N, C-alpha and C positions, 0 to 999 in steps of 0.2 A: 535619550531620555531614558530607552530602556535599559540601556549599558549601564547607565549611571545609576539606576536605583539597585542592580545586584552589587556593582562595584561597591556601594554603600551600605549594604545589606550585613556586613562581619562588622563594622564599626558599631553600625546601629543595637545589633543584638548585642554588643558585649555592654555599648552604654546603658541597655535594656539591665542587663543584670547586675550594673553597679548601682542603678538606681533600687533596684529592686532590694539590692542587699538590706537597706538602712530597713527596709518594711520587714523583714523574718531573718531567719538563718540560714544563710546563703552559701554553700560549700565554695572553698577557699579553691577549688580547682576550675572552677566555674566563671567566679569573678577574673581570675589570673589563669587562662586557657594555659594549657599543654602548649610548648613548642613544636612545630613539625620537624622530624628528624629527614633525614636520607631516607630509614628505612618506613616510617608513619607518618599519617596524618590524621591531625586530631579534628575530631568537632564537640562541639557541647549545645546542647538544648533543653528544652523546659516545655513540660505542658501538664495539663490535667489527669494524662495516664503515661505510665513507662511507653507506651507504644507513641503517644502522639510527641513528646519528647524527646524518644529514637529518632522519628521523624525528622524534628527540628534541628538533628544534632546533623543528620544527615545532608539537608541543604544546606545548611552549615558547611559542611565539607566540600556539596557539590558546587556554594559561591567561591569556596576558593580555587577549584578549577576554573571555573569561568572565569572569573579576576584574571587567572594566571596567562588566559589564551585571547581576553576578551580584546586588544590591541590589535589582533588577525582576524578577527570579527569581520564583516563586510556585510550592506545591506543587502539583500537578497533577493530578486524579485520571480517572481514561482506565476504561471497562466494557470488558474483553476476557472474551469466552467467560463471560459472566455473571457475572463475578465483578472486583471494583473492585481495581487495580492504581494504588498510589499511587505518584511517581516522582517525583523532584526535575529540574524540568527542564533544570540546568546539564550534566545527563550528555550535554546534546547540544558537549558538550565535543569527545567526539573524534569527532563528528561534522562542528563546525566546523573542526576540522583537517584530513579529509577535503578540505574547502575552498579549503585552502592549498595543496595535491598540484601543482596546475598552475597554480600564478600567482606562485612566487619564483627567486630565484635564489640562488647559494652563491655570498655574497661574499670567504667567507675556509675554506679547510678547512687542515688540518696532521693530525698522526700522531705519537703519544706509543708507543715501544713497540707495544703492542696495541693500545692505543685511537685511536680517532679520533675528530679535534673539527670539528666544523662551525660555523659563523656563515649564517645566512639572514636575505634583506632580501626584505620583501613591502611592495610599492607601496601605499599606503594607495590610493589615487585609483583605480587599477586594478581594486584587490580590492573596494572600491563598489562601481565599475559595472557587473564580472561577476555579482556578487552580485545587485545591484538588478536589472539586467536578466532575470537566470534565474527571480527571485520575479516579475516582471512579466509572464514567460511561462508560467509555472506557474499565476499567479491567472488570465491570460488560456485557459489550457485550462477549467481549471476553472469558469468563468464561462462556457465553451459547455453545459455541462452543469446546474451548480446556480444560476446567473444568477439574478436576476429575471424576465430576459425573454428565459429560455429557451425553446426549444419541443422540449426531448430528451423522448424517453417515458421512464416508469419503469424499463420492460424496459430501452432505452439505457444508462441511466445503473447497471442491476443490472450488464450486459455490461461496462461499463468500471469495474466498483467498484476492482478491485484497482489498474487503474491510476489512480482521481480517488483513493485512501488513500497511494500512493506519491505524488501531485504531492499533497498536501497536508502530508507529510511534507518533503519539498523547498522547499515554500513557506516553513515554519515555522522551517527549517534556514536560509534565506537569510537572511528578517527577522531570526532574530537576528543574525547578522555585518554586514548592514546597521546593524542597531539599535546594535552594539556599535564601529563605526565611527563614526555617527553621529547617535546616541543617537537615544532611545525616540519623540521625535516624529516622526521620518523615515520610519520603519513603525506610525504610528499606523492610518491609512487602511488599509494594506496588511495588518494583523493582524487589523483587526476585518471584514475579507471572507474572512480564513483563517477564523476562529471559523464567522460566518456559512454557508461552503461547509462547515465538518466540519456543523452543526446540520442545512442543507439533507438533507446527504448520511445522517445518522443517521435521520430523518424520514422518507425516502423510501423506505428500505429497510424499516422499521421497519413502515410503513404497506402494504408490498406484500403483495398477496394473489394468487396468480393463481388464475381460473376454472376450471378443467376440466371442460365439458361435452363431453357425449356421447348417440347416437344408442342407442335401448334398448337394443339388441343389445351395446354393447360400454360400459354401465355398469360393470359390473363391472371392464373393465380402466382404466376414469375412477377409481377408487375405490384401484386398487394404484399407479396414478400418483401423486395426490396422496400417499401414503404415503411411497411413495419419493423423493418433491420435497422432505414435510418433511423425509426423514434426511438430503437434501443439503444442507440451509438456509435451501430455497425455501418460501414458506408457500404452501398449494395448499388450495382448496375443492373441494366438487362442489354446492355449495348457492351460489346467483346472488346475489353481490352487490350490496347497495341502490345504489353510484355505480360508477365509471367502474372496470374494473379489466382488466388482459391476460389473454385467454383464450388455451387450447389446445380446440380442437376438436375431435372423434374422428366419424369420418362413417362408415359403414359397417355393411353388413348379411349375417349367414351362410347362405351357401349351404349346403344338407345332402344329404347322398347316402348310400348303402350298397353298399358292395361285398362278396362274401362274408362278410355280416353283421357285418363292422366300421361301422362310425359316423365317417362323416368329415363336417368342416365347413370353410369357407371365407370369408372375410369382407376383400375388397381394400377396404381402409382408407385414407381421406386424412386427414392431418396436418394442423390449418393453424392457425398461430398469430398471436395479433394484441395489437397492444398497447391500453393503454387510449382509445386514439381512434382503434380501428377499424381501423386501419393494419396490413397484412400483415406481418408479422417474416419468417415462414416458412412452407413448406409442404413440404411432402412423401406419398407413396405407401408404405403398411407391407401387405404380405399377413400377412395371420395367418391359419392354417388349426392340426387339430387331428384327431384319431382317436382311435375309443375303443370297444370290446368291447359294455360294457354301455350306453348311449345314447347319442343326440346332446347331451343336456347336460354329459354328461360330457366329450364332445368337445371341447365349448367353452370348458368349463371349463380344459382342458387347454390351450387353442388364447390363450387369455388370458394363461394362465401363462407359456407361453413367449415370449409379443410384451412381455411387462413384461421377462423377464428379458432378451430382444433388447435391449431400449430399456435395461435400466439397466449394460449392458457397458461402455458409455461415460460413464455417468451420465446420467440422465433429461432433465436441464438443458438438461444439453450437447444430447444427442439430439433434444430436441426443438425447438432453438435458441434457447431460453432466453438460451443462454449463449453 
């Protein structure tokens, strides 16, 4: 249904202009749009301002590009937050329109009453070159983190997750524009890489488990951090994995004192984060202290809870240097 709507958009626009022609002085170049050539693509639009008319003309061209590849568009299924969302890829029509914003010229414009009319033209070769260059740049960035020869750790991938997903979306968007202009064979290799990088990213993040190990006194803190990391979407465990895994190492020991019947504890703690190759990602020092009237054990519990809360203020993953 979505695809049919886009396929019908161009004749509907023309029908609107033809009908509107009887109510006002509509330019001939609107009623009878210029035919596309091997070099140029034309689009006409109307609106209450020059900007809205131009946007309408760009959407007109975007509709042409989508129509040229809609027979190759298929239903795409993507998992989002543990639910499956099925969508039609031709919804990229609006995104394709966005790629035209900086690559068009207003060929002619006119005003009739309160309505503006615009014809824009887009150079096919320039549009192809700019989008193909952007596609290759996006793939080059993705290759650094997700390619076959990458030396990036899974933690570096995690830190760049948002940027990697953005680059995947941009690469797919540019690939569709290139496909619309030059055919599917022109982007077959690039599309294969996009699919590969998407799968690699998904697998890396699904397989990621952070091992939080701690000295004896700080094991309660390690367990709390595991729970908080899980709440933030980062899988973690206090059980040593069988294979290579990123590690958070907590080292410290509580010193116990008594003053005026008040029990005090303090531990000068080091927090070191390593990737799965044992390379240091971050290091920090944390003073963990607490007090209680009942016992040193109660003071330790208070100290652990306070430290856990402090680390959670900006997010545990960020506080530990995981993100």
